[in-house]
C-alpha positions in Angstrom: -4.4 14.3 -23.8 -7.7 13.6 -23.0 -8.5 11.3 -19.9 -11.4 8.6 -20.5 -13.6 8.5 -17.6 -15.8 5.0 -17.9 -18.9 4.7 -15.8 -19.4 1.2 -13.9 -22.9 0.1 -13.6 -25.3 0.8 -10.8 -24.2 -0.5 -7.7 -25.4 -0.5 -4.0 -22.8 0.0 -1.3 -22.2 -0.5 2.4 -19.8 1.0 4.2 -20.1 -0.7 7.7 -17.9 2.1 9.7 -19.0 4.3 7.8 -18.4 7.4 10.6 -15.5 6.5 10.9 -11.8 8.1 10.0 -11.5 5.9 7.2 -14.8 6.7 5.4 -14.4 10.7 6.5 -10.9 11.1 4.9 -10.4 8.6 2.0 -13.4 6.8 1.3 -16.3 8.9 1.1 -14.2 11.9 -0.8 -13.2 9.5 -2.9 -16.8 8.5 -4.1 -17.8 11.5 -4.3 -14.2 12.3 -6.8 -15.8 9.5 -8.4 -19.6 10.7 -9.1 -17.9 14.7 -10.1 -16.0 12.9 -13.0 -18.6 11.3 -14.0 -17.9 7.7 -13.3 -20.9 6.6 -10.9 -24.4 6.6 -12.3 -27.3 8.6 -10.8 -29.7 5.3 -9.6 -26.5 4.3 -6.8 -26.9 4.0 -4.0 -23.6 4.2 -1.0 -25.4 3.0 2.3 -23.3 4.2 5.8 -23.7 2.2 8.7 -22.4 1.7 12.0 -23.6 1.4 15.8 -24.5 5.3 15.8 -27.9 7.0 15.7 -28.0 9.2 12.8 -30.3 10.4 10.1 -30.0 10.6 6.8 -29.7 14.2 6.5 -27.3 14.0 9.7 -25.2 11.9 7.7 -25.3 14.0 4.6 -23.8 16.5 6.5 -20.9 14.6 8.0 -20.3 13.8 4.4 -20.4 17.5 2.7 -18.2 18.6 5.5 -15.2 15.8 4.7 -15.6 16.9 0.8 -15.1 19.8 1.5 -12.0 18.7 3.9 -11.0 16.6 2.0 -11.9 16.2 -1.4 -9.5 18.7 -3.3 -11.4 18.5 -6.5 -14.4 19.5 -6.5 -15.0 20.8 -3.3 -16.5 23.7 -4.9 -19.0 22.2 -7.0 -22.4 22.8 -4.6 -24.4 21.4 -7.8 -22.4 17.9 -8.0 -22.1 18.0 -3.7 -25.6 18.0 -3.8 -26.2 15.2 -6.4 -23.8 13.5 -4.7 -25.8 13.7 -1.5 -29.1 12.5 -2.6 -27.3 8.4 -3.5 -26.6 8.6 0.5 -28.2 7.3 3.3 -28.0 6.1 7.1 -28.4 2.7 8.4 -27.6 2.0 12.3 -26.6 -1.5 12.7 -25.0 -3.7 15.2 -22.3 -5.4 13.9 -22.1 -8.2 17.1 -26.0 -8.2 17.5 -29.6 -8.4 15.6 -30.0 -4.5 16.0 -30.6 -2.8 12.2 -29.8 -5.5 10.2 -33.9 -6.2 9.2 -34.2 -2.5 8.3 -30.1 -2.4 5.7 -31.7 -5.8 4.1 -34.8 -3.9 3.0 -32.3 -1.3 1.2 -30.7 -3.8 -1.0 -31.4 -4.3 -4.8 -31.7 -7.4 -6.3 -30.8 -6.2 -9.8 -27.4 -3.8 -9.2 -23.9 -4.9 -7.8 -23.8 -5.2 -4.2 -20.7 -3.9 -2.2 -19.5 -4.3 1.2 -16.8 -2.4 2.9 -15.7 -3.7 6.2 -13.8 -0.6 7.6 -14.1 -1.8 10.9 -11.5 -3.5 13.1 -10.7 -7.0 12.2 -12.4 -8.8 15.0 -15.8 -7.2 14.0 -14.9 -9.4 10.2 -16.4 -12.4 11.2 -19.7 -10.3 13.2 -20.5 -9.0 9.8 -20.2 -11.9 7.7 -22.4 -13.5 9.5 -24.8 -11.3 9.5 -24.7 -10.7 6.2 -25.2 -13.9 5.5 -28.3 -14.5 8.1 -30.5 -12.2 6.7 -29.5 -13.2 2.7 -28.0 -9.9 2.1 -25.7 -10.6 0.5 -26.3 -13.5 -2.4 -23.6 -15.7 -4.4 -22.5 -11.9 -6.8 -22.1 -10.0 -3.5 -18.6 -8.5 -2.4 -17.2 -7.7 0.6 -14.5 -5.8 0.8 -11.6 -6.1 4.0 -9.6 -3.6 5.5 -6.0 -4.4 6.9 -4.7 -5.9 9.0 -5.6 -8.8 8.2 -4.2 -10.9 11.1 -1.7 -10.8 13.6 0.2 -13.8 12.3 -0.5 -16.8 10.1 -2.5 -18.8 12.8 -4.9 -15.9 12.6 -4.9 -15.3 9.4 -5.7 -18.5 8.3 -8.6 -18.3 11.3 -10.1 -15.1 9.3 -9.7 -16.7 6.1 -11.6 -19.6 7.3 -14.2 -17.5 8.7 -14.9 -15.4 5.5 -14.9 -18.3 3.7 -17.8 -19.8 5.7 -19.8 -17.3 3.5 -18.1 -16.2 0.9 -16.1 -17.6 -2.0 -13.1 -16.6 -2.4 -13.6 -14.4 -5.6 -16.1 -12.1 -3.8 -14.0 -11.3 -0.9 -11.7 -8.4 -2.1 -8.5 -7.9 0.9 -7.2 -4.5 0.2 -4.3 -3.2 -0.1 -3.9 1.3 -1.0 -0.3 0.9 -2.1 -1.7 -1.4 -5.0 -4.1 1.4 -6.4 -1.4 3.7 -6.7 -0.8 4.7 -10.0 3.1 5.1 -10.0 2.9 1.0 -8.8 0.6 0.2 -11.4 2.7 2.0 -13.9 6.0 -0.5 -12.4 4.5 -3.3 -14.2 3.6 -1.2 -17.6 7.3 -0.4 -17.8 8.2 -4.0 -16.8 6.2 -5.8 -19.2 5.5 -3.0 -21.9 9.1 -2.3 -22.9 11.5 -4.2 -24.2 14.1 -2.0 -23.0 14.0 -3.0 -19.3 12.6 -6.7 -18.8 15.7 -8.3 -20.8 17.8 -6.3 -17.8 15.2 -7.1 -15.2 17.6 -9.8 -13.6 20.8 -10.8 -11.4 22.7 -11.0 -14.7 22.0 -7.0 -14.6 21.1 -6.5 -11.5 23.7 -5.7 -8.8 20.5 -4.9 -5.9 17.2 -3.7 -4.9 16.0 -0.9 -2.5 12.9 -0.4 -1.1 12.0 2.6 1.0 8.7 4.1 2.7 9.7 6.7 5.2 7.7 8.7 7.3 8.2 12.3 9.6 5.3 11.5 11.6 5.1 9.3 14.8 2.4 6.6 16.2 0.9 9.3 17.5 -3.1 8.3 18.2 -2.3 4.7 16.7 0.0 3.9 19.6 -2.0 1.3 21.7 -2.0 0.0 17.9 0.8 0.5 16.7 2.6 -1.2 19.8 1.1 -4.4 19.3 2.5 -4.9 15.0 5.8 -2.6 15.1 6.8 -2.0 11.7 7.2 -5.4 10.6 3.4 -6.7 10.8 2.4 -2.6 10.0 4.3 -2.2 6.9 6.8 -5.1 5.9 4.2 -8.1 6.2 1.8 -6.4 3.9 2.7 -2.7 1.8 6.2 -3.6 1.0 5.8 -7.3 0.5 3.2 -6.7 -2.3 5.9 -4.0 -3.6 8.4 -6.6 -3.8 6.3 -8.9 -5.7 5.2 -6.5 -8.4 9.5 -5.7 -8.7 11.0 -9.5 -9.0 7.6 -11.3 -10.6 7.8 -13.3 -13.9 5.7 -12.2 -16.3 2.0 -13.4 -16.1 0.8 -15.1 -19.3 -2.1 -12.6 -19.3 -3.4 -9.3 -17.4 -5.4 -11.0 -15.0 -6.6 -11.1 -11.1 -5.5 -15.3 -11.0 -2.2 -14.4 -13.3 -0.7 -12.2 -11.7 -1.4 -13.3 -8.5 0.0 -16.8 -9.0 3.7 -15.2 -9.6 3.2 -12.8 -6.9 3.1 -16.2 -4.8 5.9 -17.6 -6.2 7.7 -14.9 -5.3 6.9 -15.1 -1.4 7.6 -18.4 -1.5 10.8 -18.0 -2.9 12.0 -15.9 -0.2 14.6 -16.7 2.1 14.6 -17.3 5.7 16.5 -13.7 7.1 18.9 -14.0 10.4 19.4 -11.5 12.8 22.8 -10.4 11.4 20.4 -8.8 8.2 18.0 -7.4 10.0 18.1 -3.9 11.8 15.6 -2.7 14.2 14.9 0.9 15.6 13.0 3.2 18.1 12.6 6.6 17.9 13.8 8.4 20.5 13.0 11.7 22.1 14.1 15.7 20.9 13.2 19.0 22.0 9.3 19.3 21.3 9.0 15.6 20.5 7.8 12.6 22.2 9.9 9.5 22.2 8.2 6.6 20.8 8.3 4.9 24.4 5.6 8.1 25.6 3.9 8.2 22.1 2.9 4.2 23.0 2.9 5.2 27.4 5.4 1.8 28.0 8.9 2.9 27.9 9.7 -0.9 27.7 8.8 -1.5 24.5 10.5 -3.7 22.6 8.4 -2.4 18.9 10.6 -1.8 16.2 9.0 2.1 14.9 12.0 1.4 12.5 12.7 -1.7 10.6 15.8 -2.8 7.8 16.2 -6.1 6.3 18.4 -7.8 3.5 16.1 -9.7 1.6 17.2 -12.6 -1.1 15.0 -14.9 -3.2 15.6 -17.8 -4.5 15.0 -18.3 -7.8 16.9 -17.9 -11.4 15.8 -14.4 -11.8 17.0 -12.7 -8.9 19.6 -15.4 -7.4 22.5 -13.5 -5.4 20.6 -10.3 -6.1 20.0 -8.9 -2.1 16.9 -6.7 -1.8 17.2 -4.3 0.6 14.2 -3.2 2.1 13.4 0.2 5.4 10.7 1.9 6.4 10.1 4.0 9.4 8.5 6.8 11.8 10.3 10.4 12.7 12.3 10.1 9.6 13.8 13.1 7.7 11.7 12.9 5.3 7.8 11.6 3.7 9.1 9.3 1.5 8.1 5.9 -1.1 10.5 4.5 -3.3 11.7 1.9 -6.0 15.2 2.1 -6.5 16.8 -0.5 -9.2 20.3 -0.3 -9.0 22.4 -2.1 -12.0 25.4 -3.0 -12.3 28.8 -1.0 -13.6 29.8 -1.7 -16.9 32.1 -4.7 -17.0 34.6 -2.7 -18.6 35.6 1.5 -18.1 37.5 2.3 -21.3 37.5 5.6 -19.3 39.9 4.5 -16.8 39.6 3.4 -13.0 38.7 6.1 -11.4 36.2 4.8 -9.3 33.9 8.4 -9.0 34.0 7.4 -13.1 32.1 4.3 -12.8 28.4 4.8 -11.6 25.8 2.5 -11.9 22.7 3.1 -13.7 19.4 3.6 -11.3 16.1 3.6 -12.3 13.7 5.1 -9.0 9.8 4.8 -9.0 8.6 7.7 -6.8 5.3 6.4 -5.0 5.1 9.5 -3.3 5.0 12.5 -3.2 5.2 13.8 -6.6 4.8 10.7 -8.3 6.8 9.5 -11.0 9.7 7.6 -12.2 13.8 8.8 -12.6 16.3 7.3 -14.2 20.0 7.7 -13.8 22.0 7.9 -16.7 25.8 8.7 -17.0 26.9 11.6 -19.3 30.4 13.6 -20.5 30.1 16.8 -18.6 29.9 19.9 -20.8 33.0 21.8 -21.5 37.0 21.2 -22.0 39.3 19.2 -20.6 39.0 15.8 -20.9 36.5 13.4 -19.8 34.8 14.0 -16.9 31.2 12.1 -16.0 28.8 12.7 -14.0 25.2 11.5 -13.6 22.0 13.3 -15.3 18.4 12.4 -14.5 15.8 11.1 -17.1 13.1 12.5 -14.9 9.0 12.0 -15.6 6.8 13.6 -13.0 3.4 13.0 -13.8 2.3 16.0 -12.6 4.8 17.2 -15.4 4.8 14.5 -18.0 0.2 14.4 -17.9 -0.1 18.0 -17.0 -3.8 18.8 -16.4 -4.6 14.9 -17.0 -2.0 14.3 -13.9 -5.0 16.2 -11.1 -7.7 13.6 -12.6 -5.2 10.6 -11.4 -7.6 8.4 -9.1 -6.1 8.7 -5.8 -5.8 5.0 -5.0 -8.6 4.2 -2.7 -10.7 5.4 -5.8 -9.7 3.0 -7.8 -9.8 0.2 -6.0 -13.6 1.1 -5.1 -14.3 1.2 -8.6 -12.7 -2.1 -9.1 -14.7 -3.6 -6.6 -17.5 -2.5 -8.8 -16.2 -4.1 -11.8 -15.2 -7.3 -10.3 -11.7 -7.1 -10.7 -9.5 -8.8 -8.1 -6.3 -8.1 -10.1 -4.7 -5.6 -7.4 -6.2 -6.8 -4.2 -4.2 -9.3 -1.9 -5.9 -13.5 -2.4 -6.2 -15.2 0.3 -2.9 -18.1 0.4 -0.6 -14.8 -0.9 -1.8 -13.5 2.5 -1.1 -16.6 4.8 2.1 -16.5 2.4 3.6 -13.5 3.5 2.5 -14.8 7.3 4.3 -17.8 7.2 7.5 -16.1 6.2 7.0 -13.2 8.7 5.7 -15.1 11.7 9.7 -17.2 12.0 11.6 -13.2 11.9 9.6 -12.1 14.7 9.6 -15.0 16.6 13.5 -15.1 16.9 13.7 -11.6 18.0 11.3 -12.1 20.6 13.5 -14.8 21.9 16.0 -13.2 21.4 14.7 -10.1 23.7 16.3 -7.7 22.4 15.6 -3.9 22.3 15.5 -1.9 18.9 18.4 0.6 18.2 17.0 3.7 19.2 18.1 7.2 16.5 17.2 10.5 16.5 13.9 12.1 15.1 14.3 13.7 12.0 17.3 11.0 11.1 17.8 7.8 8.7 17.3 6.0 10.9 19.7 3.6 13.4 22.9 4.0 12.2 23.2 0.0 12.2 21.1 0.4 9.2 23.7 1.8 7.2 25.7 -0.9 7.8 24.0 -3.2 6.0 24.7 -1.6 2.6 28.3 -0.7 3.3 29.9 -3.6 4.6 28.8 -4.6 0.9 30.2 -1.8 -1.0 27.2 -0.6 -1.2 24.9 2.5 0.4 21.2 4.0 1.0 20.4 6.3 -1.7 19.5 9.6 0.1 15.7 9.6 -0.6 15.6 13.2 -0.9 17.9 12.7 -4.4 
């Protein structure tokens, strides 16, 4: 199989926060990888912008070091690196003042795509939008990329939307969620809507329940100040996991185009039932030998912010009424993994007897990380004499094995999403009403536990989370999947 790389049109891309951590680890190495693959025209231009004073050559050296550390493929290709660095320049700007903006405006070309990546804190989004408008740098065809968090609650999300819309139309605003750029997430739509095998079974009649897991082995680390104001609910559930839930549960759009897809996702969010306290478990990791506790990491032993959350959700629509959806995410868990598991119901009648060990359900597992791929567990007869003994076996497809060398050419999520910005394709980006609907659902849940004043349950680092989270499923005869399976 030959991978097709379709070049984009020439563009000017300005990365505000161009010397920051996200730019260094993801954005700039990702852009280099697209250049190395032949997707960026040589007459494109990439401008790093931040308050820090730096020459063009110093910025190019900064990017060279970032490529050597994070690019993986192509990092030893000296001619390609030199060619990519020629596309780069740097401009010091003050996001809240006027310094550097005229010089930046002078660099922008009229006849190419203009994109502006806001790789900065949300408090600066409005200032950047205002200055782009004030200095006439962004016209009707310009695009802005907005990083999360998109608001802290419904009010702040509405305020932020209103601020950005003062200067940009909705179709110019790209609210990025890197989970939607993952190859497996997009393949989820292909599996659902491109195969007649699954879609007839994708409903409450055949699906027993769904599990969505995003587990991390690291703690909050250097993000303690930010994280303690957000917690797992705001940091993961309201955005990343909500997007995964939408793609799992949405109706087929009439066409694979931006607003048709996002209309169906919005319907899912609006159909989510309120969640009561009996269906929520919040946790904080404790300390262990050589491992700091959550209190130590955030430097506040009175903190009631959750580093783990598990929830049981319901969607009130015809397709999913009565089918529970369990979500869990946390820090300092036993393994790093992200997956979606669709657990199908048992056959209505077992011709092999009623031994519960012989009544296994089919499970479709979509692995987002690590080792992206899909796994369908089916029941077969165990080989050999001695009667009809049933066992589960996986029909396993990892991208690395199925696609061979082509798997190495699968773009990172940020690479794909930035190229979609240049193309003007918003399918994998959140719309403003979608972000607001997610907050409208999340706010009452957060408010309820803040009013109750309950402390999260402690759990050991390297575990699967609090014991109480197991009971969300155990009390109904189900169990969490072992995410190492």
